[in-house]
N, C-alpha and C positions, 0 to 999 in steps of 0.2 A: 762921447759914450757907443758902445758895444751894439752893436744893432747884426742879430745872427743869419736874419734873411739878405742880407745885403752879403756879409759873411759867406753864405752856402751858396748865392748867383755867385760869385766870382769865383768860388773854388769849383764848380761845374763847369763853367764859363772855361777854365785853366784846364780842367780835364780830357771835358769837350774838345778842344781845341789839340790839346796832345794825343788823342785820339786820332783826329783826323790827322796828324800826322804821320803814325804807324800806319795806317791805313794809304796813306801814302805810297811809304818807302816801302809797303807791302806789293803793291800795286806796280810799285817796277819791278821789283826784283820778280814778279811773276812773269810781267812780258820779258824780262834778260831770258828767263827760262824758256819759256816757252820760242825766243827765239833759237838758244841752243838746242831743242828737242827739233824744232823743222830744220836745221843744218844735220843734227844725227840720222834724222829720218831719210834724207837725200842723200848720207853715206851709205845706209843700209838697206836701201832700196838694192832689188837686184832682178834683173829681168829675164825674160827665159831664153833667148838666146846666150847669157852666160853660164846663168843654170844651166844648160845641156852642155856646154863648154867644159865646166867644173865637171860635169859626171866622165865625159867622156874623157879629160887628163885626168881624174883619177882611176877610170878603168884600166886604162893604159898603166897607167903609172905601178896599178895590182899582176897585170899581165907581165909587167918587165920585174918585177919582185920575182915572179915564180908562181 
């Protein structure tokens, strides 16, 4: 005979397993994105001396142009 309680337990168990898998996939993707953000942050950082050199170069370029 068909037991509704047993069916509900199986159904909810399958749903929980699917949700755990989705959470794992999201965790892996977040870790990948954090790694990419760290790499981009390293490229975007500029030191004070680099900024001063860039400012001097811009000023020199403006003087040369007129």
